[in-house]
C-alpha positions in Angstrom: -5.8 -16.5 -25.1 -3.1 -14.1 -24.5 -0.8 -12.5 -26.9 1.7 -10.3 -25.7 3.0 -8.6 -28.9 -1.3 -7.7 -29.7 -1.4 -6.4 -26.0 1.9 -4.5 -26.8 0.6 -3.1 -30.3 -2.9 -2.1 -27.9 -0.5 -0.4 -25.6 1.4 1.9 -28.0 -2.1 2.9 -29.9 -3.2 3.8 -26.2 0.0 6.0 -25.6 0.1 7.7 -29.0 -3.9 8.5 -28.9 -4.6 6.1 -31.7 -6.4 3.9 -29.6 -9.3 5.7 -28.4 -11.9 4.0 -29.5 -10.6 0.7 -27.7 -12.3 -0.5 -24.7 -10.8 -2.7 -21.9 -12.8 -4.6 -19.0 -11.5 -4.8 -15.3 -12.2 -7.9 -13.2 -11.9 -6.8 -10.3 -11.7 -3.3 -11.3 -12.0 -1.7 -7.5 -8.7 -3.2 -6.0 -6.1 -0.5 -5.3 -3.6 -1.6 -8.2 -6.4 -2.2 -10.4 -8.1 1.1 -9.7 -4.6 2.3 -10.8 -4.9 1.2 -14.1 -8.4 1.6 -14.9 -7.7 5.3 -14.2 -4.9 5.1 -16.7 -6.8 3.9 -19.4 -9.8 6.0 -18.2 -7.3 9.1 -18.6 -6.3 8.1 -22.3 -10.0 8.6 -23.4 -10.3 4.6 -23.5 -13.9 3.2 -22.8 -13.4 1.6 -19.2 -15.8 -1.1 -17.4 -15.5 -3.8 -14.8 -16.7 -6.1 -12.1 -16.4 -5.9 -8.7 -17.6 -7.7 -5.5 -19.1 -5.5 -3.1 -19.6 -1.6 -4.0 -17.0 0.5 -1.9 -16.3 4.3 -1.8 -13.3 3.9 -4.2 -15.7 2.0 -7.2 -18.0 4.9 -6.6 -15.1 7.4 -7.1 -14.6 5.1 -10.4 -17.8 6.0 -11.1 -18.2 9.7 -11.0 -15.0 9.6 -13.3 -17.1 8.0 -16.3 -16.4 4.5 -15.7 -19.0 1.8 -15.8 -19.3 -0.7 -13.2 -21.6 -3.7 -11.8 -21.6 -5.8 -9.0 -22.9 -9.0 -10.3 -21.0 -11.8 -11.5 -23.0 -12.1 -14.7 -21.5 -12.3 -18.5 -24.8 -10.3 -19.5 -23.5 -7.3 -18.0 -20.0 -7.6 -19.8 -18.4 -5.2 -22.5 -17.9 -8.2 -24.9 -16.3 -5.8 -27.6 -13.1 -5.4 -25.0 -10.0 -4.9 -26.7 -8.2 -6.1 -23.4 -9.5 -7.4 -20.5 -7.6 -7.0 -17.1 -8.2 -9.6 -14.5 -6.9 -9.5 -10.6 -5.0 -12.9 -9.8 -7.1 -12.5 -6.4 -10.3 -13.8 -8.8 -12.0 -17.0 -8.0 -11.0 -19.7 -10.8 -14.8 -20.2 -11.2 -15.9 -17.0 -12.1 -18.3 -16.8 -14.6 -17.0 -13.4 -16.3 -13.7 -14.6 -16.1 -14.3 -18.3 -17.9 -16.4 -16.6 -20.5 -13.1 -14.4 -22.1 -10.9 -17.2 -21.3 -13.0 -19.4 -23.3 -14.0 -17.3 -25.9 -10.5 -16.6 -27.4 -10.1 -12.9 -25.6 -6.8 -10.8 -24.7 -7.0 -11.5 -21.5 -4.1 -10.8 -18.3 -3.4 -10.5 -15.1 -3.0 -6.7 -13.7 1.1 -6.8 -13.2 1.4 -8.4 -17.0 -0.5 -5.1 -18.5 1.7 -2.5 -15.9 4.9 -4.6 -17.0 4.1 -3.6 -20.9 2.6 -0.2 -20.1 6.1 0.8 -18.3 7.7 -1.0 -21.0 9.8 1.8 -22.1 9.6 4.3 -19.7 12.4 5.3 -16.9 10.9 3.6 -13.7 11.2 4.4 -10.1 9.8 0.7 -8.8 9.6 0.4 -4.7 8.6 -3.4 -3.6 8.6 -4.7 0.3 6.3 -6.4 2.5 5.6 -3.0 4.4 6.8 0.6 3.6 5.9 0.6 -0.3 3.4 2.4 -0.4 3.9 5.3 1.8 7.3 5.4 0.1 6.3 4.9 -3.5 3.4 8.1 -2.7 5.9 10.3 -1.3 8.6 9.6 -4.4 5.5 10.2 -6.6 4.8 13.6 -4.8 8.1 14.9 -4.2 8.4 14.4 -8.1 5.2 15.9 -8.8 5.5 18.6 -6.3 8.7 19.9 -7.3 7.6 20.0 -11.0 10.3 17.2 -11.9 6.9 15.2 -13.0 5.8 11.3 -13.5 3.4 8.7 -14.2 2.2 7.5 -10.7 0.5 3.9 -10.4 0.2 3.7 -6.2 -0.7 1.1 -3.6 -3.0 3.7 -2.0 -4.9 6.8 -2.3 -2.6 9.9 -2.5 -3.8 12.4 0.4 -2.7 15.4 -1.4 -4.4 14.7 -4.3 -7.3 12.3 -3.8 -6.3 9.3 -5.9 -3.5 6.7 -6.8 -2.7 7.4 -10.3 -1.8 10.6 -12.2 -0.5 11.0 -15.7 2.4 13.1 -17.0 4.1 14.1 -20.2 7.4 13.3 -18.5 8.6 9.8 -19.6 9.0 8.7 -15.8 6.6 5.9 -13.9 6.4 5.4 -10.2 5.4 2.1 -9.5 4.4 0.0 -6.4 6.0 -2.7 -7.0 3.5 -5.7 -5.2 5.3 -8.9 -4.2 2.0 -11.0 -4.2 1.7 -13.7 -7.0 5.4 -12.6 -7.7 4.0 -9.6 -9.5 6.7 -7.0 -9.2 8.3 -9.7 -11.2 7.1 -8.1 -14.3 8.7 -5.0 -14.3 11.9 -3.7 -15.2 13.0 -0.6 -12.9 15.7 1.8 -13.0 16.0 2.5 -9.7 14.4 -0.1 -7.4 13.7 0.3 -3.7 13.2 -2.5 -1.4 12.0 -1.7 2.0 11.2 -4.9 3.9 11.4 -8.6 3.3 9.6 -9.5 6.5 8.1 -13.3 5.2 4.1 -12.5 4.1 1.9 -14.5 1.8 3.1 -17.6 2.0 0.0 -19.4 0.7 1.2 -17.8 -2.4 5.0 -19.0 -1.7 4.9 -21.7 0.4 8.4 -20.8 2.5 9.7 -18.1 3.8 12.6 -19.0 1.8 11.3 -18.9 -1.4 9.9 -15.4 -0.3 12.8 -14.1 -0.2 14.6 -15.4 -3.1 11.4 -13.5 -5.1 13.1 -10.3 -3.8 16.6 -11.8 -4.6 15.1 -12.0 -8.3 13.5 -8.9 -8.3 17.0 -7.4 -7.0 18.1 -8.9 -10.7 15.2 -6.9 -12.7 17.2 -3.6 -12.3 18.4 -2.3 -15.6 22.1 -2.6 -16.5 22.7 1.6 -15.5 20.2 1.4 -12.6 20.7 1.0 -9.0 19.3 -0.3 -6.0 18.1 1.5 -3.1 17.7 -0.8 0.2 17.3 -0.4 3.6 20.2 -1.5 5.7 20.8 -4.9 7.3 17.7 -6.4 5.3 18.6 -10.5 5.3 19.7 -11.7 1.6 21.1 -8.8 0.8 24.4 -10.2 0.2 22.9 -12.0 -2.7 21.0 -9.1 -4.4 22.2 -9.2 -8.6 21.5 -5.4 -9.1 24.3 -3.5 -10.6 24.5 -1.5 -7.8 23.5 -0.9 -4.4 22.9 1.7 -1.6 21.7 1.0 1.5 19.3 3.2 3.8 18.4 3.2 7.2 16.1 5.3 10.0 19.3 6.3 11.9 22.1 3.5 11.5 25.3 5.1 10.4 26.6 2.4 8.7 24.2 2.7 6.1 24.9 5.1 3.1 21.5 7.3 4.0 19.9 7.9 7.3 18.8 10.3 9.3 20.1 12.6 12.1 19.1 15.3 14.4 15.6 13.4 15.1 12.9 15.9 17.4 9.5 16.1 17.4 7.6 19.6 17.6 4.0 20.3 17.5 3.1 16.0 16.4 5.5 16.7 13.3 9.1 15.0 13.4 11.9 17.5 12.1 15.3 15.6 11.1 18.7 16.0 9.0 19.2 13.5 6.3 22.9 12.2 5.4 23.7 10.9 2.3 27.4 9.7 2.2 29.4 13.7 2.4 26.2 15.4 1.4 23.7 16.8 4.0 19.9 17.7 3.7 19.0 19.8 6.7 15.9 21.0 8.8 13.4 18.2 7.1 9.7 18.8 8.3 7.7 15.8 7.9 3.9 16.3 9.2 3.0 12.6 9.8 3.3 10.4 12.7 5.6 6.9 12.9 9.6 6.8 13.2 9.0 4.2 10.2 7.9 7.0 8.2 11.2 8.9 8.8 12.9 5.7 7.5 10.4 6.1 4.2 11.4 9.8 3.8 15.2 9.3 3.6 14.6 5.9 1.0 12.6 8.6 -0.9 15.1 11.4 -0.6 17.7 8.7 -1.5 15.5 8.7 -5.0 15.1 12.3 -5.2 18.9 13.1 -5.1 19.7 10.4 -7.4 17.8 12.3 -10.0 19.2 15.6 -9.5 16.1 17.2 -8.0 17.3 20.1 -5.1 17.3 20.4 -1.6 15.1 23.1 -1.3 12.3 21.0 -3.3 13.0 17.6 -1.6 12.0 20.2 1.7 9.4 21.7 0.3 7.9 18.8 -1.2 8.3 16.3 2.0 6.6 19.2 4.1 3.4 19.4 2.0 3.3 15.7 1.7 0.2 14.4 3.6 0.6 11.0 3.3 -1.7 8.0 2.4 -5.6 7.4 3.1 -5.0 4.9 5.9 -1.5 4.8 6.6 -1.4 6.3 9.8 -4.2 8.9 8.9 -5.4 11.2 11.6 -9.2 10.6 11.6 -9.0 12.7 15.3 -6.2 14.7 16.6 -6.5 17.2 19.7 -5.4 18.1 22.9 -8.1 15.4 24.3 -8.5 13.1 21.9 -6.3 11.0 19.1 -7.9 8.7 16.3 -5.5 6.8 13.8 -6.6 4.7 11.1 -3.8 2.4 9.2 -3.8 -0.5 6.6 -1.3 -2.6 9.1 -2.1 -6.3 8.8 1.1 -7.6 9.0 3.4 -8.0 12.5 5.9 -5.7 11.6 3.4 -2.9 10.3 1.2 -3.5 13.6 4.6 -3.2 15.7 5.6 0.4 13.8 2.3 1.7 14.0 1.6 0.9 18.1 5.3 2.0 18.6 4.6 5.2 16.7 1.8 6.2 17.7 3.0 5.8 21.4 6.1 7.9 20.5 4.4 10.6 20.0 1.2 10.0 22.6 3.5 8.6 25.5 1.1 9.7 28.3 -2.4 8.7 26.2 -3.9 5.2 26.9 -3.3 3.4 23.8 -6.6 1.3 22.5 -6.3 -0.6 19.4 -9.3 -1.9 17.5 -7.4 -4.8 15.0 -9.3 -7.0 12.2 -6.7 -9.9 11.4 -6.7 -10.1 7.5 -6.5 -14.1 5.6 -6.9 -16.7 8.0 -3.4 -18.2 6.3 -1.8 -15.3 7.4 -3.4 -15.0 11.0 -2.5 -19.1 11.5 0.9 -18.0 10.0 1.7 -15.3 12.4 -0.4 -15.6 15.4 2.5 -15.3 17.4 4.0 -12.0 15.9 0.6 -10.5 15.9 0.0 -11.2 19.8 3.8 -9.4 20.3 2.6 -6.4 19.0 -1.1 -5.9 20.1 0.7 -6.2 23.6 2.2 -3.2 23.6 -1.1 -1.6 23.2 -3.0 -0.9 26.5 -6.4 -2.3 25.4 -7.3 -4.8 22.0 -10.3 -5.3 20.5 -10.3 -8.3 18.1 -12.6 -8.5 15.2 -13.3 -11.3 12.8 -11.0 -12.6 10.6 -11.7 -10.9 7.5 -11.4 -13.7 4.6 -10.7 -11.7 1.4 -10.1 -14.3 -1.4 -10.0 -17.5 1.2 -12.0 -20.1 2.4 -11.9 -20.6 6.2 -9.7 -22.9 8.1 -10.3 -24.8 10.5 -9.5 -24.1 14.4 -7.9 -20.3 12.8 -10.1 -17.6 14.2 -9.6 -14.4 16.2 -9.4 -16.4 19.3 -6.2 -17.5 18.2 -4.3 -14.1 18.3 -5.9 -13.4 21.9 -5.0 -16.6 23.5 -1.4 -15.5 22.7 -1.8 -12.3 24.8 -1.7 -10.9 28.3 -5.2 -12.0 29.3 -6.4 -8.7 30.8 -5.7 -7.1 27.2 -7.7 -8.7 24.5 -11.2 -8.6 23.9 -13.2 -11.0 21.2 -16.1 -9.0 19.3 -18.2 -9.0 16.2 -18.5 -5.4 14.9 -22.0 -5.1 16.4 -20.5 -5.8 19.7 -17.4 -3.2 19.3 -19.6 -0.3 18.9 -21.6 -0.7 21.9 -18.1 -1.4 23.7 -17.0 2.1 22.1 -20.0 4.0 23.2 -19.8 2.7 27.0 -16.1 3.3 26.8 -16.7 7.0 25.3 -19.3 7.8 28.4 -16.7 6.6 31.0 -13.9 9.3 29.2 -11.9 6.0 29.3 -10.4 6.8 25.0 -7.4 8.7 24.5 -6.0 7.1 21.4 -7.9 5.0 19.2 -5.8 3.0 16.3 -8.1 1.5 13.8 -5.9 -1.2 11.9 -6.5 -3.7 8.8 -6.4 -4.0 5.8 -10.0 -5.6 5.5 -13.7 -3.8 5.5 -12.9 -1.9 9.1 -12.6 1.1 7.1 -16.3 0.9 7.2 -16.4 1.7 10.4 -13.8 4.6 11.3 -16.4 6.9 10.1 -19.5 5.4 12.9 -16.7 5.0 15.5 -16.1 9.0 14.8 -19.2 10.5 15.3 -19.5 8.4 18.4 -16.5 10.1 19.7 -16.9 13.4 18.8 -20.6 13.3 20.2 -20.8 15.8 23.0 -22.4 14.0 25.7 
């Protein structure tokens, strides 16, 4: 049974070093948010173990860091001495291990609840939004680390600079990716909150677009009394935000409080200034693609300025920022060919990704491989996916990645393809895709290839990279 006073006591012991003999067990330890928490406890000398459905590069990294993981739902393999059991809301209700802990009186909590307690007494910078939150939170955490300001970071992606989604610090400051799924972000108490986007998503959880938007209004109300909300200019419902203070940011809309100007491109990088009211941070260099990432940088710089980091340190950190794994990540980048891997799984993300890539490489044929994520999301946003993918010259659609969902009758990748220009879309299996890529490689018809999706499409990146780099 859940006992907040008990778990808060456990957390306090961990934070003072008194709980090193305790153990924590994770159900779904391989999730990006779950793994950050696992690394947090492991860094405190706590015994950490857990279950996940399949082995991934991330779970193997956790194992290499000393965390015991198994891949079979089997109560004989669990740690029955766990002081705390943390589970992902995506876990099935008939999961044997989950039900064992539930029925035997263990302290069992959702990831978001534990994260809320860990950050209960810290200065919190929390980044929310349908898209942009991972890059923005990672960029903020990187600025704080690179500048030696210091922070604890709980991220929703792997920071390329540090090859991790968590790091600790003696500084009583936390940068947290605030996930809207399952209303998780409502467990947080930000001193600085950022809202990057409120485009509808997770309607399987929220039910309606209105309820989804209302959750962000509620999140704005979680900002502490002396805190501040930094939100993207022009968001719907922004008039209803409940934060005590609110400033806005934009890519280049001068009506916002913070925006970029004098944007130019040089050698695949962006150069720009950021204007904040009467102040200007000049000659910023961002070495990653996509105009949307300039906008993410504007939000990150606004945070850094609010906490007093100097312009020189901000510019040095942004220039050194290598991005986030699977966020406009260059896999191949040379004069003849570009390959980009990205986590995009929402129509707006796909739109920004493809437009950003074509903006940087306007003369290259744009080929996109997309794996839809969730039957419900594909059903709800099929028109949006089709419109975004139509921006490409050629599209390969893989079967839908189900994640936590059961199939929905009539919902397949072909649903998206049917709404696209007929000559652009090809639905195929992973095996068939490999053969198509080999054929196009031999015919020299691949110039810029984008791999996009939040499922297991990342497992295909290396094999396809090897094909494209093979000398014929």
